[in-house]
N, C-alpha and C positions, 0 to 999 in steps of 0.2 A: 614413141610418141616423142617430138620435141617441139617446145614450148620456147617463145620469143617475147620478150617485152620490150616495147620502148615508151619511155616515160617521159613527158616533159615536165620541168620543175617550175609550174606556173597554176593557177586557178583550177579549182576541181572539175570544170566542165571541160578543159583541156582533153584531148581525146589521147587516149591509151592504146598505142599500138600494140595488139596482141595477133602473133601469128602462132599457128599449131601444124607441124608436118609430119611426116611419115606416118599418117594415117591410111585406111583401106578409103577407097573411094566410096563415095557416100554414107560414110559412117557419121552417126550422130554424136556429138560432142557437146556436153553441158561444161561450160565457162563460167566460174563463178569469179567474182569482184569483191574483195572485201578491204575496206580501208577504214581508219580511224582520223577523225578530224582535229583540229586544234581544240575545241572543247572537250576531247577525250571520249567522242562519241562514236561509237563502231557504224558503219555502214556496209550492206551487203546488197548486191543484185547478182542475177544471174540470167543466162540465153543458153538456148540450143542451137547448133548451127549444123550444116550437113557439109562435109568434105567433099571438096572439087574432085574431078577425074583425076587430077594429080596428088591427091589426099592431102589438100591442104585447105585451111579456114584462114582468113584474114578479116579480123572482126571490122574493118574497116570498109571492106569491100563485099563481103558475105552477109547475107541476108539470116537475122536470127528468125527460126521458124517458130520458137516459143519461148516462153520465160516472162520475164520483166518488161519486155519489149519487142516488138518484131519488126522485121523490115532491116533494109540497111542503114545503120547511125553510126559513124566512127565514135561519137559520145555514148552510144547508149547504154551501154553498162555504168557509165558514169551519173547520169542525169536520171535512170531509172532506181538508183540504189535508194534502199530504206534504211532507217535506224532499227 
């Protein structure tokens, strides 16, 4: 499995590009996002995705099938995070 992140240096609600590759087609994968804000508070979110026929997941275009949000949302892992 290969994980690639694309993070913008900006507000919390900017999309975080996450791509996972080298998966088996149809594989379920849970992605968890953890971060600490300026007030030193830890936040966490998670979602499960199903890989494509090519064995990839792109969080900005693949729907989350379960977790803290469902559906396609490029910022889902950010806005659904809880302390």
